[in-house]
N, C-alpha and C positions, 0 to 999 in steps of 0.2 A: 765445025759442026760437032765433032766428036767431044771437043772441050765443053761446049754449052750443054751437050747431053749429060756430061758427068756432073757439071754444076747443078743442073736441075735435079739429078738423082740425089746429090748430096743434100740439097735444100729439103727435098721431100723427106729424106731420112731423118734430118734434124727435126722437122715438123712432127714426124711420127714419133720420135723419141721424146720430144717435150710432151706431146699429148699422152704418151704412155705413162711418163712420170706423173703427170697431172692426175690421170685416172688411178694410178696406183696409190697416190697420196690421198685421193678421196676415199678409196676402198680402206686404207689403213686407219684413216680418221674415223670413218664410220664403224669399223670394227672396234676401235679403241672407245668410241662413244657408247657403242652397245655394251662393251664390257663394263664401262663406268656405270651405266644405267642398271645393269644386272647386279653390280656390287651395292649400289644405293638402294635397290629394291630389296636385296637380302638384308641390308642393315636396317631398312625402314620396317621390315617385317618383325624385327625384334624391338619392342618398346624400350625407351630409356626411363629409368625409374630412379627416384631418390628413396634411400632407405634410412631409418632411424632405429636407435636402440630404446627400449622402454626405460623410463626413469623411475626411481623409487619415489613413492608419494612424499610431499613435504610434511615435516613434523607439525607445522602450524597450517591452518586453513584460514583463508581471508575470504570475506563474502561482502559484497556491496549491494545494498538493497534500497528501494525508495521507502521513505517514511513520512509521517504526517506529525507535525508538532501541534499540540493542543494545550489549552489552559489547564492549570492545576484544578481550578473549579470555574465553571462557567454556567450562568443562570440566565435563560430567557425569562423575562419578566412580563407577566400578563396583568391585565385589568381584573379586579375582582367585583367592580361595580360598573353599571352602565351610565354613560354620560358623555359630556363634551370636555375636551381637553381645555382646562382654564389656563395652564401655563406649564412649560417644560424648562428646567433649570440646569440640566447637564447635557452637554453634546458629545459628539464623537471624541474619544481620546481623553475625556475628563477623568481625573483621579477622584475617586470617591471613597467614603468610609462607611462602615456598616450604619445604617439609619439615616443616612443623608437623604434629603428629599429630591427625587429626580423629576417629579411632575405632579401637578394637581389636577383633579377631575371635577368638574362642576356637575353635580347630580341632584337636581331639584326634586325629582320624584322620590329619590331615597330620603332627602331631607323631610319630605312631607310624610313619609312612611315612619320615619323615626319619631316625628312630632306626634303622629297619631298613636304610636306605641306608648310614648310617655303619657299621653291623655288616658289611654286605656288602663295604664298601671295606676294612675290617680283615681280613676273611677272605681277599679277593683279593690284599691286600698280603702276607699269610703265604704264599699259594700262589706268588706271584711270587718271593718271597724264596727258597723251596725250589727253584723251577725254575731261578733264577739260579745258586744254589750247585751244583746238579747240573750244570748246563751247563758251569760253569767247571771242575769236576772231569772231565767227559768231554773237554773241549777239552785240558786238561793231559795226560791219558792218551793223547789222540789224537797228541800231538806225538812220544811215545816209541813209537807204533805199538802201544801195548798193547790198543787197541780199535779196531774198524773205523771207517772214516770215515762210514759210514751211521749208526752210533750217535751219532757226535758231531753229525751234521746233525740228527738227531731231537731230541736234547737242546736244540740251539740253537733249533730251531723251537718246542719246548715253552716255552722261555723267553720268546719273542716273543709266543706266544699268551697266555701269563700276563701279560705287560705290556699287551697289548691289552685283556684282561678287566679288569685293574686300572684302566686309563684310563676304560673304559667305566663302571666303578663309581664312579669319581671324578666323571664328568660327571653320573651319576645323582644323587650326593650334591649336586653344585652345583645341579642343577635344584630339588631339595627345599629346599635352603638359600635360593635365591631366593624360592621360594613362601613360606618362613617369614617372610621380611621383609614380604610383602604381608599378613601378619595385621595389620599396622599400615596404616591408611588415612591417606595424607599429602597435604598440598596440593601441587598441581603448580606453582604460582606465587603470588606475592603478589596479595591480593585479598580479596573478602568472600564469605562463605557465603550464597548466595541460596536454597538449598534444602537441607533435611534430611529424609530419607524413612525413617529407621530409628529404632528404640528398643532399649534394653537387652533382650536375650533373642530378638530377631528372628533368624529363620534367613535366611542369604544364600547365594546360589549363585555358584559360580565363574563369572566373566564376566558377572555381573548381580547386581542387588539382590534385593529380594523379588518374588515372582511376583504380578503384577496379576490383575485379574479376566479378562483376555483370555489369560493365560498367558504373557505377555511380561514380561521382567525390567525392573525400574525402577532408576534410579541411586540410590546411597546419599547423595551430596552433590552439589550444583552449586556451583562456585566461579567467581567472575567478577572480572575485572580491570576496574575502572571509573574509573581515573585519566584515561582517554580512552575516548570512545565512538564508535560507528559509527552512522550514520544511513542508513537504506535508503529510498529513494523510487522509486516506479514511475512514470516520465515517459512521456506519450503520444508516440507515434511522431512526430507532427506538430511537437512542441516538443523532440525529442531533440537538434537542433542547438545547444541552449543548453548542453549538456553538455561544457564545454571547461575546460581549465586555467584557474584564476583565478576560477571561479564561486564566489560565497558565497550560502549559503542563510541565511535568517533564520527562526528556529524560535520557536514559541509552543507551550507545553504547558499542560494544563488546571490543573495544581497551581500554577502561578505566572503568573496571568493579566496581570500588570503587567510581566513580564520578557521580554526577548527575547535569545535564544541565537544565536551564529553558528557555522556549520559550513563547512568547506572541502571542495570537490569533490576526491574521490580518484580514483575510476574508475567506469566503466560497463560493463554486461554485454556491449556490441557485438553484441546480438542482441534481438529482439523476441519476446515471448510471443505466440503465434499466437491465443490466446483472448482477450487484453485489448489487444493491440496496444501494449504498453508495454515499456520498457527499464528493468531494475533499475539504479539508480545508487547509489553509495556515497559518503557525506560523512564527514568526521571532525570531532569537536568536543571541545575540552578540558573536563574535568570535575574539576578539582583540588579543588574544594569538595564533590564528591560529591552535588551537588543533584539530579542526574538519575539515574534508575535504569533498568537494562535492562528492556526491554519497554514503555517509555513511548510513548503515542500523541503524535504531534507534527504540528502544522499547519505545513507548510513553504512559505515563500514565496521563489520564485526570480525574479530580475530579470536581464535580459540585453538586448542590442541586438536589435532587430527586424529580421530579414533581409527583411521584407516591408513596410518603412517607406514604399515608394513606391506601395503599393496604396491603394485606398479601402476604408472599412469603412462598414457600414450596420447598423442594428439587426436582430437575428435575427428579431424579430417581423414584419419587412417581407417576409420571404421567402415566395414562393408556390410550393408544391410541386404540379405538374401532370404530365400525361403527356408534355408537351413537354420536361420537365426543370425545372431550377431557374430561377425567373423573379422578377421584381419588376414591381410595377404602378406606372407613371409617369403624370403628368399633364402635357398640353401647355399651350400658351399659351391655348387655347380651353376649358380645363377639361374635356377628354375624356381617357379612360383608354386607355393603350397598355402592353401587356406587353412586357418585354424579357428575352430569354434571357441569363443571366449564368453565369460560371465562378467558383465560390466556393473560397476558400482555407481558412485556419484558422476554425473556428466554435467560438464560445463561447456561454454562456447569454445574454449581453446584446448581443453584437456578432459580425459575421461579416465577414471580409476578402473582397473581390471582386477576382478576378485579371483578369476581362475582361468586356466587355458593358456598361459603365456609364461614364458621364461625370460629371464633378465637379458640373455644373450641372443634372443631371437631378433633377426633383422627384418623390420616391418616396413613395408612400402607406404610411404607418405602420399596420401591423395592418389590411391591407384586408379588406373584407367578402368572405364566401366566394362570394357570388352576383354578384360584379362581373365584367362581361364587357368585352371589347375594344370601344372606342369609346364606352362609356357615359359620359354626362355626369355630373359631380360638383360638389358645392359644397365649396369649400376653406374650412376653418374652423380656428381656433386654439383648442385645448382650454383650459378654464378653469384657472386656477393651481391646481396640486396634482393635475391629472389627467394631466399628462404625466410618466410615470415611467420613460421610455425613456432619459433622459439626453441626448437629442438636442434641438437647438434647432429648434422648429418654424418652417416657413417657409410663409406663406400669408396670406389676408386674413381679417378678422373677418367673420363671417356675421351 
């Protein structure tokens, strides 16, 4: 009995020991976990940031803008007489020379007016001949005092009136003769037909083509001279200093992805659109092979000397917009945040020029957190490879 009692006590002791060790391990693990959470919380309270150093602005500035290519000359051609289209001879894409007939208009009403004007001229010619013969007779009789001077003056006045009426009839005939020539629609210069808006039998109006849905007249043809082209680009106000003689634009168009065209600066509008704050600039480019067509969209690259090469530039993503104005968040030697007021110059999607308020050795936080405050401590880290997409070299310590 005594042996069984000892064994029972020993078993109970072992169980108590194991249970105590298990409870102790739970307590130690809980304490360690709480300590780890505390450390993590302290570390999380201090944000990780990446810092960059300002760069000196490039000596050259490059700017890519959309542009529109237009013909050297482009003329919409309207009808000058009313009538029906008798025939058209030039279609889309036809190469024409100055004076080539594009279409003919059948205008019977005009023909009748022209014939009436010719008949009126013949009648006035006969009246003038009669008035002239009569006046000569009265002047001859006046020399012999056979008739009164008053009668001679009346005959002379009738002759002058008949001459004036004859000249008016001649001008009226010339007017209709000029309109008769407009029955033929001709090309105003050498070029290509880029638009034809008529068909045989269409009725056209004097001073315009067919009436469209809004009641306005449309042109019959459009002829464009494309041996040389004009390129129009709207340049932002802040970059307008680039528009000087000698500037060359490099052009890329969608239909020729591997080809670059060059255009020479011609002139600028010398005024800004108040809605867009841009100035219209005009360039010229040769098009001897007629590869480019009027109306083409172009991606225009402009390069020039940078008039702000002495300034510093920073990533646009590092700017802080607050009620105090434009700022950047910098980090001092003790890894504390300080905000600096700056004055910016030209702003682009990726970079911004700083005119004042920043030194070349200032460490700037790239993409600062929105809840960052003055004096906050930070951890300076270097992003993993592939995460830095700002194009700036990171400056800092690995965490």
